[in-house]
C-alpha positions in Angstrom: 175.1 158.8 86.4 176.3 155.9 88.5 177.6 152.7 86.9 178.3 149.2 88.2 181.9 148.5 89.2 183.9 146.4 86.7 185.5 143.0 87.3 188.9 144.6 87.5 187.6 147.1 90.1 186.1 144.2 92.1 189.4 142.2 92.0 191.3 145.3 92.9 189.1 145.8 95.9 189.2 142.1 97.0 192.2 141.6 99.2 192.2 137.8 98.5 191.5 137.9 94.7 189.2 135.4 92.8 191.9 132.7 92.3 192.7 132.8 96.0 189.0 132.5 97.0 188.7 129.4 94.7 191.7 127.8 96.2 190.3 128.3 99.7 187.0 126.7 98.5 188.7 123.7 97.0 191.0 123.2 100.1 187.9 123.4 102.4 186.4 120.2 100.8 187.5 117.2 102.8 185.4 114.3 101.4 186.7 114.6 97.9 190.2 114.6 96.5 190.3 117.5 94.0 193.5 118.2 92.3 195.1 119.0 88.9 197.4 117.0 86.7 199.7 118.5 84.1 199.5 117.4 80.5 201.8 114.5 81.3 199.7 113.2 84.2 201.9 114.6 87.0 200.2 116.1 90.1 200.3 119.9 90.0 197.9 120.8 92.9 196.6 119.1 96.0 193.7 119.9 98.3 192.9 118.9 101.9 190.5 116.2 100.8 193.3 114.6 98.6 195.6 114.6 101.6 193.0 113.0 103.8 192.0 110.3 101.3 195.4 109.4 99.9 197.7 110.2 102.8 200.2 112.3 101.0 201.2 115.9 102.0 201.3 118.3 99.0 205.1 118.5 99.0 205.3 114.7 98.9 203.2 114.2 95.8 203.3 117.3 93.6 205.3 116.6 90.5 204.9 112.8 90.8 202.8 110.8 88.3 199.2 110.2 89.3 199.7 106.5 88.5 201.2 106.4 92.0 197.7 105.9 93.3 196.9 102.9 91.1 197.3 99.3 92.0 200.2 97.4 90.4 197.6 95.4 88.4 196.1 98.5 86.9 199.5 100.0 86.2 200.5 96.8 84.4 197.4 97.2 82.1 198.3 100.9 81.5 195.0 102.0 83.0 196.4 105.5 84.1 197.4 106.4 80.5 194.2 105.0 79.1 192.2 107.1 81.5 193.9 110.3 80.4 193.4 109.4 76.8 189.7 108.7 77.3 189.3 112.0 79.1 191.2 113.9 76.3 189.3 112.2 73.5 185.8 111.9 75.0 185.8 115.0 77.3 185.7 113.0 80.5 186.6 109.7 82.1 184.5 108.1 84.9 185.0 104.8 86.6 185.1 103.0 90.0 188.0 101.0 91.1 190.7 100.2 93.7 193.3 102.9 94.5 196.3 102.8 96.9 197.0 105.1 99.8 200.5 106.2 100.9 200.5 103.5 103.6 199.7 100.8 100.9 196.2 100.2 101.9 193.5 100.1 99.2 190.2 101.8 99.1 187.3 101.8 96.6 186.9 105.0 94.7 184.7 106.9 92.3 187.0 108.7 89.8 186.2 111.6 87.5 188.8 113.1 85.1 188.2 116.0 82.7 190.7 117.7 80.3 191.7 121.4 81.0 192.4 123.7 78.1 193.8 127.3 78.0 192.1 130.2 76.2 193.7 129.1 72.9 192.3 125.6 73.2 195.7 124.1 74.1 195.6 121.1 76.6 197.3 122.2 79.7 196.3 119.4 82.1 193.5 117.5 83.7 191.1 118.1 86.6 190.7 115.1 88.8 188.0 114.4 91.4 188.2 111.2 93.6 185.7 110.0 96.2 186.2 107.2 98.7 183.3 104.7 98.3 184.7 102.1 100.6 181.7 102.3 102.9 179.3 102.1 100.0 181.2 99.1 98.7 181.2 97.4 102.1 177.4 97.9 102.3 176.9 96.6 98.8 179.1 93.7 99.4 177.4 92.9 102.7 174.0 93.2 101.0 175.2 90.9 98.2 176.7 88.5 100.7 173.4 88.5 102.6 171.4 87.9 99.5 173.7 85.2 98.4 173.5 83.5 101.8 169.7 83.8 101.7 169.7 82.3 98.2 171.9 79.5 99.3 169.7 79.0 102.4 166.5 78.8 100.3 168.1 76.6 97.7 169.5 74.4 100.5 166.1 73.8 102.0 164.8 70.4 100.7 161.8 69.8 102.9 159.9 72.9 101.8 159.0 74.1 98.3 160.0 77.8 98.6 159.4 79.9 95.4 157.8 83.1 94.1 154.9 83.9 91.9 154.4 87.1 89.8 151.2 89.1 90.4 149.4 86.8 88.0 150.4 83.6 89.7 153.2 82.5 87.4 156.2 80.8 88.9 159.2 83.2 88.9 161.8 81.2 90.8 162.2 77.7 92.1 164.2 76.1 94.9 165.6 72.6 95.4 162.8 71.7 97.8 160.2 72.6 95.2 162.0 70.4 92.7 162.1 67.5 95.1 158.5 67.8 96.3 156.8 68.7 93.0 159.1 66.9 90.6 159.7 69.8 88.1 163.1 71.2 87.2 163.4 75.0 87.2 163.4 75.3 83.4 160.2 73.2 83.2 158.2 75.3 85.5 159.4 78.9 85.4 156.8 81.1 83.8 154.1 78.4 84.2 150.9 79.2 86.3 151.0 77.7 89.8 147.4 76.3 89.3 149.0 73.2 87.7 149.9 72.0 91.2 146.2 71.8 92.1 143.8 68.9 91.6 141.3 69.1 88.8 138.5 69.4 91.3 140.2 72.4 93.0 140.8 74.0 89.7 137.1 73.6 88.7 136.1 75.3 91.9 138.5 78.2 91.2 140.6 77.5 94.3 144.0 78.8 92.9 142.4 82.3 92.1 140.7 82.3 95.5 143.9 81.5 97.3 145.7 84.5 95.7 142.7 86.7 96.4 142.6 85.7 100.1 146.3 86.3 100.3 145.8 89.9 99.0 142.8 90.8 101.1 143.8 89.1 104.3 147.6 89.4 103.9 148.0 85.7 104.2 146.5 82.4 102.9 147.0 79.1 104.8 145.5 75.8 104.0 146.0 72.0 103.9 144.8 70.1 100.8 145.8 67.7 98.1 148.3 68.8 95.5 149.6 67.1 92.3 153.2 66.3 91.4 154.6 66.3 87.9 154.0 62.5 87.6 150.4 63.0 88.5 150.6 61.5 92.0 149.0 63.4 94.9 150.4 64.5 98.2 148.9 66.2 101.2 150.3 69.7 101.4 150.5 72.5 104.0 150.4 75.7 102.0 151.3 79.3 102.9 151.0 82.3 100.5 152.1 85.8 101.4 151.8 88.9 99.1 155.0 90.8 98.4 155.3 94.6 97.9 158.2 96.8 96.9 159.6 99.7 98.8 156.9 102.0 97.2 154.1 99.6 98.4 153.4 98.2 94.9 152.3 94.6 94.7 155.0 92.7 92.8 154.0 89.1 93.5 153.6 86.3 96.1 155.9 84.2 98.3 154.7 80.6 98.4 155.8 77.9 100.8 154.6 74.3 100.4 155.4 71.4 102.6 154.6 67.7 102.0 152.9 66.5 105.1 151.5 63.2 103.7 153.3 61.1 106.2 151.9 63.2 109.1 148.4 63.0 107.7 148.7 59.2 107.4 150.0 59.0 110.9 147.0 61.1 112.1 144.6 58.9 110.1 146.2 55.7 111.6 145.9 57.3 115.1 142.3 58.1 114.4 141.6 54.6 113.1 143.3 53.2 116.2 141.2 55.5 118.4 138.0 54.5 116.5 139.0 50.8 116.9 139.5 51.3 120.6 136.2 53.2 120.9 134.5 50.4 118.9 136.0 47.8 121.2 134.9 49.7 124.3 131.4 50.1 122.7 131.2 46.4 122.0 132.3 45.7 125.5 129.6 48.0 126.9 127.0 46.5 124.5 128.1 43.0 125.7 127.7 44.1 129.3 124.3 45.7 128.4 122.9 42.7 126.6 124.2 40.4 129.3 122.6 42.5 132.0 119.3 42.9 130.2 119.2 39.1 129.6 120.0 38.4 133.2 117.4 40.7 134.6 114.7 39.8 132.1 115.3 36.1 132.6 114.8 36.7 136.4 111.5 38.5 135.7 110.3 36.0 133.1 111.1 33.2 135.6 108.7 34.8 138.1 106.0 35.3 135.4 106.3 31.8 133.9 106.3 30.1 137.3 103.3 32.2 138.5 101.4 31.3 135.3 102.0 27.6 135.9 101.1 27.8 139.5 98.0 29.8 138.6 96.9 27.0 136.4 97.2 24.5 139.3 95.5 26.8 141.9 92.1 25.4 141.1 89.4 27.2 143.1 91.9 28.6 145.7 91.1 32.3 145.2 93.8 33.5 147.7 96.6 31.6 145.8 95.2 32.8 142.4 95.3 36.4 143.6 98.9 36.0 144.9 100.1 34.6 141.6 98.3 37.3 139.6 99.8 40.0 141.9 103.3 38.5 141.4 102.8 38.7 137.6 101.6 42.3 137.8 104.5 43.3 140.1 107.0 41.6 137.8 105.6 43.4 134.8 106.0 46.7 136.6 109.6 45.9 137.4 110.2 45.0 133.7 108.7 48.3 132.7 110.9 50.1 135.1 113.9 48.3 133.7 113.0 49.4 130.2 112.5 53.0 131.3 116.0 53.0 133.0 117.5 51.7 129.7 115.7 54.4 127.7 116.9 57.0 130.1 120.5 56.0 129.6 120.0 56.0 125.8 118.4 59.5 126.2 115.3 58.2 124.5 113.0 58.3 127.5 110.0 60.5 126.7 110.1 63.4 129.2 107.2 65.5 130.6 108.9 68.8 131.5 107.6 71.1 134.1 109.1 74.1 135.9 110.1 73.6 139.5 112.5 74.6 142.2 115.2 72.0 142.9 115.2 72.9 146.6 111.4 72.6 146.9 111.5 69.3 145.1 114.1 67.9 147.4 112.2 69.1 150.5 109.1 67.3 149.1 110.9 64.0 149.0 113.0 64.6 152.1 111.1 62.0 154.2 111.7 59.4 151.4 115.4 60.2 151.3 115.7 59.9 155.1 114.0 56.6 155.0 116.3 55.3 152.3 119.4 56.5 154.2 118.4 55.0 157.5 119.3 56.2 161.0 123.1 55.7 160.8 123.5 58.3 158.1 123.1 62.1 158.8 121.4 64.2 156.1 122.2 67.9 155.7 120.5 70.2 153.1 122.2 73.4 151.9 120.5 75.5 149.3 121.8 78.9 147.9 119.1 81.6 147.9 117.7 82.8 145.7 118.0 79.5 143.7 117.1 79.4 140.0 114.3 77.2 138.7 114.7 74.4 136.2 112.4 72.9 133.5 112.7 69.1 133.5 110.7 66.0 134.0 110.0 66.1 137.8 109.4 62.4 138.1 112.7 61.6 136.4 114.4 64.2 138.6 113.0 62.5 141.7 114.2 59.1 140.4 117.7 60.5 139.6 118.0 62.0 143.1 116.9 58.8 144.8 119.3 56.7 142.7 122.2 59.0 143.8 121.0 58.8 147.4 121.0 55.0 147.2 124.5 55.0 145.7 125.7 57.2 148.6 124.0 55.0 151.2 125.7 51.9 149.9 129.0 53.7 150.1 128.5 54.3 153.8 127.7 50.8 155.3 128.8 51.9 158.7 127.0 55.2 158.6 128.2 58.6 157.7 127.0 62.0 156.4 125.3 63.0 153.2 125.3 66.7 152.2 122.8 67.7 149.5 123.4 71.2 148.2 122.3 73.3 145.3 123.7 76.5 143.8 123.5 78.7 140.7 126.4 78.4 138.2 127.2 80.1 135.0 128.8 77.2 133.2 129.4 73.4 133.6 133.1 72.6 134.1 134.8 70.3 131.6 133.6 66.7 132.3 135.1 63.5 130.9 137.3 65.3 128.5 134.6 67.6 127.1 134.8 71.4 127.1 132.8 73.4 129.5 129.1 74.0 128.6 128.1 77.7 128.4 124.9 78.9 130.0 123.1 79.2 133.3 122.6 76.1 135.4 121.5 74.9 138.8 124.1 72.5 140.2 122.7 69.9 142.6 125.5 68.2 144.5 125.4 65.1 146.7 128.6 64.6 148.8 129.1 61.6 151.1 132.1 60.6 153.3 132.0 57.0 152.3 134.4 54.5 150.9 135.0 56.4 147.6 135.4 54.9 144.1 138.5 53.5 142.4 139.9 55.9 139.7 139.6 53.2 137.0 136.0 52.5 138.0 135.1 56.2 138.0 135.3 56.3 134.2 132.7 53.5 133.9 130.2 54.2 136.6 127.6 55.7 134.2 127.6 52.6 131.9 124.5 50.4 132.2 124.9 47.3 134.3 128.4 48.4 135.5 128.5 48.1 139.2 131.1 47.7 141.9 128.5 46.3 144.4 128.3 42.6 145.2 125.9 40.1 143.6 122.3 41.0 144.1 123.3 44.4 145.6 122.2 46.4 142.6 121.2 46.4 138.9 123.9 48.8 137.7 121.2 51.0 136.1 120.8 53.6 138.7 123.6 56.0 137.8 123.0 55.3 134.0 119.5 56.6 134.5 120.9 59.8 136.1 123.4 60.1 133.2 120.6 59.7 130.6 118.3 62.1 132.4 121.0 64.8 132.7 121.9 64.5 129.0 118.3 64.4 127.7 117.5 67.5 129.9 120.3 69.5 128.3 122.5 69.2 131.4 125.5 67.1 132.7 126.5 64.9 135.5 130.0 65.0 137.2 131.5 62.6 139.6 134.6 63.2 141.8 135.9 60.8 144.3 138.8 60.0 146.6 139.3 56.5 148.1 138.6 56.5 151.8 137.3 60.1 151.8 134.0 59.9 149.8 132.3 60.8 146.6 130.5 63.9 145.2 128.0 63.7 142.4 126.9 67.0 140.8 123.9 67.1 138.5 123.7 70.2 136.3 120.3 71.3 134.9 119.7 74.4 132.8 118.0 77.3 134.6 114.8 78.7 133.1 113.3 82.2 133.3 109.8 80.7 133.5 108.1 81.1 136.8 104.8 79.2 136.4 104.9 75.4 136.5 104.0 73.7 133.3 101.3 71.1 133.9 102.6 67.6 133.2 100.5 65.5 130.9 100.5 62.2 132.7 98.0 59.6 131.5 98.3 57.8 134.8 97.5 60.8 136.9 93.8 60.4 136.2 92.3 56.9 135.9 88.5 57.3 135.5 86.2 54.4 134.9 84.7 54.1 131.4 82.0 56.7 131.0 80.4 54.8 128.2 81.1 52.0 125.7 83.1 53.2 122.7 83.4 52.0 119.1 87.1 51.8 118.5 89.1 51.1 115.3 92.3 49.2 116.4 95.2 49.4 113.9 97.9 46.7 114.7 99.9 44.8 112.1 101.0 42.0 114.6 98.4 39.3 114.6 99.0 38.1 118.2 99.2 41.6 119.6 96.2 42.7 117.5 94.0 39.8 118.7 95.0 40.3 122.3 94.4 44.1 122.1 91.0 43.5 120.6 90.2 41.2 123.4 91.4 43.7 126.0 89.2 46.5 124.5 86.2 44.1 124.5 86.9 43.2 128.2 86.9 47.0 128.9 83.4 47.2 127.6 84.2 48.6 124.2 83.3 47.5 120.7 86.6 46.9 118.8 87.2 46.5 115.0 90.7 45.6 113.9 92.6 46.8 110.8 95.9 45.1 110.0 97.6 48.2 108.5 97.0 51.8 107.6 95.6 51.1 104.2 93.0 48.8 105.6 92.1 51.3 108.3 91.6 54.1 105.7 89.4 51.8 103.6 87.2 50.9 106.7 86.9 54.6 107.7 85.9 55.7 104.1 82.9 53.4 104.4 82.1 53.5 108.2 83.9 56.5 109.8 80.7 57.7 111.4 80.4 54.5 113.4 83.7 55.0 115.3 84.3 57.1 118.4 88.1 56.8 118.3 91.1 55.3 116.4 93.8 53.4 118.5 96.9 52.7 116.4 100.4 51.4 116.8 103.1 53.8 115.4 105.6 51.4 113.8 104.0 49.5 111.0 105.2 48.5 107.5 104.2 50.9 104.7 102.3 53.9 106.1 103.2 54.2 109.8 100.8 55.2 112.6 101.9 58.8 112.7 101.2 59.3 108.9 97.9 57.5 109.3 96.9 59.9 112.2 97.7 62.9 110.1 95.7 61.6 107.2 92.7 61.0 109.5 93.1 64.5 111.0 92.9 66.0 107.5 90.0 63.9 106.3 88.0 63.5 109.6 89.2 66.3 111.9 86.8 65.5 114.7 87.8 61.8 115.0 90.3 61.5 117.8 93.4 59.3 117.4 95.5 57.7 120.1 98.9 56.3 119.3 101.0 53.7 121.1 104.6 52.5 120.8 107.4 50.8 122.7 110.1 52.1 120.3 112.4 54.6 122.0 113.0 56.7 118.8 109.2 57.1 118.4 108.7 58.0 122.1 111.5 60.6 121.9 110.4 62.1 118.6 108.8 65.5 119.1 106.6 65.0 116.1 104.8 62.2 117.9 103.5 64.7 120.4 101.0 66.0 117.9 98.7 63.2 119.1 98.0 61.5 122.4 100.8 58.9 122.8 100.8 56.0 125.2 104.1 54.3 126.0 104.2 50.5 126.1 103.8 48.7 128.4 100.7 50.3 129.8 97.9 49.4 132.1 94.2 49.1 131.3 93.4 52.1 133.5 96.1 54.2 131.7 94.6 53.3 128.4 91.1 54.2 129.5 92.3 57.5 130.9 93.9 58.4 127.6 90.8 57.5 125.7 88.7 59.8 128.0 91.2 62.7 127.5 91.3 62.3 123.7 87.5 62.3 123.6 87.3 65.4 125.8 89.9 67.2 123.6 88.1 66.4 120.4 84.8 67.9 121.7 86.4 71.3 122.4 
């Protein structure tokens, strides 16, 4: 039967022997000093790692006390003997500390000492293991120094409150800037919830909790808002909150930075106030120019009307003179109405009658008129991109805008020149007068002349009503303001570019439409039939003078007219006599129930009784709700009034 070899047999067969192998193993370790001390603390063995760490060869150190490796300070405090005593009494001694190499340099070590006993339990020495931790110490010291510098940096910042919150929003540290801005000392605020910095209104809305939630979900929270100091005063704060996670990804709190930007906010408010004041001053200047221009032009028109009336009274039986003065009054009234429409167009309150048309076709239709306005010295050239999109706008207002720009170009070329009218499709309107580009599809109609050009300071004002660079009696200053108002009210834009001595280019942008069929315009003046029969009309007008005059006009037209001074009186009359009336003709703006509300009430109660409304107020004319009923703009002619009556009656019968 075979048996395992004994330890003695193994050692006998091993040419090195067990102790020899152990010695080779110990000497092969270079990162640790592993050696033995005798019972008195003298070095009795020395490995390669000890030689490398401490610098002594074995023959230089064996037999010498191990206190040779200690600093003079440690020797003075008897640390070597205390270390051996601790190892002997407690079974081991572990510590970190400075040690000294043969060349006198110091290194930071980790030391482990254990007592060694023989088989009888008698102490025969100590096993000692030393490791060089200088690099670890350097790293720790560098990290500590970095953290200390960062702490000093954070503490030294005084313009920012920089502090941390725990995961629940409680303050966990506090810098000098936080103390300066918020007024709390560290011991007063540590452990307190950060919501105390918020206004009562924000706390009621749950803003503190929302801020932390936003920081967690979006990885950052930024805001500007009012915050409250310890003394209760408020300051405008710029706030940043970031969530903080440890190396394992666990949420451990929030970093919070607050800056007092009250001074900046006040400066911005002052700047905005100054800007508003400047805008108000400019607005007042424009209003002053507007009212002055309106007064000037209307005084001229009223002069003609008043003089014609006086001369009409003196004309006696001279029919030719009477007709001349009557015609002068009619023409002047038309010019006054045109002036009003131009002002409404600038204010974007002109009632529009949109229809679909091609810009190129429209220009071609009025080409002869354009050439007549320009005169022979000015060459006209038309350039239209094909295919050119269609637009939906008020065709009459478009024609007026084109002719106004043509007149402006003509006046800029007194010695003759060239006017190029072109149109193209564009996908956006470029930034104009400081506004961002408008998105969408447009048709751009450009008019470029090679005339005198416009001064840069005047270019900013050319669309203001009654602003003109022309001489006295050379223009009203309303032409380009009409173009501006038409463009804006149509959802478009007008751009002007000019260089002195080289010419000017106006570009009118109108939104393109996908519609292909023209929309029929509802123009009361397009059809002017004679009265088909005498009508019984209920006239509703609160102004006595206008009411009496209007009643007289209706009678002169051959109709029977009954007047009500307000909506309530009109309803009372209709409740008793509604079957007598063919039509209700009412002003819109009246005290109490207005004309639009009256018309709706009549429609509900007597749905087959037609209602025609009239107004000269721009906000009424531009209000889409007024389009529920036939609406006549003041001033109007007798034939326009009759045409609208006929249409309202025809509609009510369908």
